[in-house]
C-alpha positions as CSV (number, residue, x, y, z in Angstrom):
1,X,73.6,23.8,137.1
2,X,74.2,25.9,140.3
3,X,77.9,26.1,139.4
4,X,77.3,27.4,135.9
5,X,74.9,30.1,137.2
6,X,77.4,31.1,139.9
7,X,80.2,31.2,137.2
8,X,78.0,33.3,134.9
9,X,77.1,35.6,137.8
10,X,80.7,36.0,138.7
11,X,81.7,36.9,135.1
12,X,78.9,39.4,134.8
13,X,80.0,40.9,138.2
14,X,83.6,41.2,137.0
15,X,82.5,42.9,133.7
16,X,80.2,45.3,135.4
17,X,82.9,46.1,138.0
18,X,85.4,46.8,135.3
19,X,82.9,49.0,133.4
20,X,82.1,51.0,136.5
21,X,85.8,51.4,137.2
22,X,86.4,52.8,133.7
23,X,83.3,55.0,133.9
24,X,84.4,56.5,137.2
25,X,87.8,57.6,135.8
26,X,86.3,58.8,132.6
27,X,83.9,61.0,134.5
28,X,86.8,62.3,136.6
29,X,88.7,63.2,133.5
30,X,85.7,65.0,132.0
31,X,85.2,66.9,135.3
32,X,88.9,67.9,135.2
33,X,88.5,69.1,131.6
34,X,85.3,71.0,132.5
35,X,87.2,72.7,135.4
36,X,90.1,73.6,133.0
37,X,87.6,75.1,130.6
38,X,85.9,77.1,133.4
39,X,89.3,78.4,134.5
40,X,90.2,79.4,130.9
41,X,86.8,81.1,130.5
42,X,87.4,83.1,133.7
43,X,90.9,84.1,132.5
44,X,89.5,85.1,129.1
45,X,86.8,87.3,130.9
46,X,89.5,89.0,132.8
47,X,91.5,89.6,129.7
48,X,88.5,91.0,127.9
49,X,87.9,93.4,130.8
50,X,91.5,94.6,130.6
51,X,91.2,95.0,126.8
52,X,88.0,97.0,127.1
53,X,89.6,99.3,129.7
54,X,92.6,99.8,127.4
55,X,90.3,100.5,124.5
56,X,88.4,103.1,126.5
57,X,91.7,104.7,127.6
58,X,93.1,104.8,124.1
59,X,89.9,106.1,122.4
60,X,89.5,109.1,124.7
61,X,88.4,112.1,122.5
62,X,91.1,114.4,123.8
63,X,93.8,111.8,123.0
64,X,92.4,111.2,119.5
65,X,92.2,114.9,118.8
66,X,95.9,115.3,119.6
67,X,96.8,112.4,117.4
68,X,94.7,113.7,114.6
69,X,96.3,117.1,114.7
70,X,99.7,115.5,114.9
71,X,99.4,112.9,112.1
72,X,96.5,113.9,109.9
73,X,96.6,116.9,107.6
74,X,92.9,117.5,107.4
75,X,91.5,120.7,106.1
76,X,88.0,121.9,105.3
77,X,86.7,120.9,101.8
78,X,87.2,123.6,99.2
79,X,84.5,124.2,96.5
80,X,86.9,123.3,93.7
81,X,87.3,119.8,95.2
82,X,83.6,119.0,94.5
83,X,83.0,117.5,91.0
84,X,80.1,118.2,88.6
85,X,78.1,116.0,86.3
86,X,80.0,117.5,83.4
87,X,83.2,116.0,84.8
88,X,81.9,112.4,84.3
89,X,83.1,110.6,81.1
90,X,80.5,109.9,78.5
91,X,79.8,106.4,77.3
92,X,78.3,105.6,73.9
93,X,74.7,104.3,74.0
94,X,75.7,101.4,71.7
95,X,78.3,100.3,74.4
96,X,75.7,100.5,77.1
97,X,73.0,98.5,75.2
98,X,75.5,95.9,73.8
99,X,75.2,92.5,75.4
100,X,78.0,91.8,77.9
101,X,80.5,89.0,77.0
102,X,80.4,85.9,79.1
103,X,83.0,85.7,81.8
104,X,85.6,82.9,81.2
105,X,86.2,81.1,84.5
106,X,88.6,78.5,83.1
107,X,92.0,78.2,84.7
108,X,93.7,79.8,81.7
109,X,91.7,82.9,82.2
110,X,92.4,83.1,85.9
111,X,96.2,83.4,85.4
112,X,97.5,86.7,86.9
113,X,98.2,89.4,84.3
114,X,101.7,89.9,85.6
115,X,102.7,86.4,84.5
116,X,101.9,87.2,80.8
117,X,104.5,89.5,79.2
118,X,103.3,92.6,77.5
119,X,105.0,93.7,74.3
120,X,106.9,97.0,74.5
121,X,104.8,99.8,73.3
122,X,101.5,97.9,73.6
123,X,98.7,99.6,75.5
124,X,98.1,98.1,79.0
125,X,94.7,96.7,79.7
126,X,94.1,99.4,82.3
127,X,94.8,102.1,79.7
128,X,92.3,100.5,77.3
129,X,89.7,100.4,80.0
130,X,90.0,104.1,80.7
131,X,89.3,105.5,77.3
132,X,87.3,103.1,75.0
133,X,87.0,104.2,71.4
134,X,83.8,106.2,70.5
135,X,82.0,105.5,67.3
136,X,81.3,108.6,65.2
137,X,77.8,109.8,65.6
138,X,76.9,107.6,68.5
139,X,74.8,109.2,71.2
140,X,76.7,109.8,74.4
141,X,75.3,109.1,77.8
142,X,77.0,110.3,81.1
143,X,78.0,107.5,83.4
144,X,80.0,107.4,86.6
145,X,83.7,106.4,86.5
146,X,83.5,102.9,88.0
147,X,85.5,99.7,87.7
148,X,84.1,96.8,85.7
149,X,82.8,94.9,88.7
150,X,81.1,97.8,90.5
151,X,77.5,97.6,91.7
152,X,74.8,99.3,89.6
153,X,73.9,102.8,90.7
154,X,70.4,101.8,91.9
155,X,72.1,99.4,94.4
156,X,74.4,102.1,95.8
157,X,73.0,104.4,98.4
């Protein structure tokens, strides 16, 4: 009986010793990794300081002014460059109130337009979108020239 207790105690002691040995080296590996991370963080902080100093140097107002005069051809706005409400295209009321078609999200509809050949002389989709046909006698309402997916005017500010 004493022998079996001694043998079990010896086995437990060996298992615990092996576990502590592995734990010690695992902790040392984790400490080395943490030290590497601290060194990398310090190196990154130095790099950020250098980049901030470079940004401050490159964004000096006098330097930017010289570059703007050299590369940009900016001039004051002339009155003829400003548009008027009369310049907006008119859209028929029927087209505004008509229900919008559902968007087809199938894979066939997602194909790029360039992969589908256009017959010679056929109007391009962009040309059709620019000037839709106007029904005779339909009331006309001014709208802004926007693309199909543009945000409504009440959302834009």
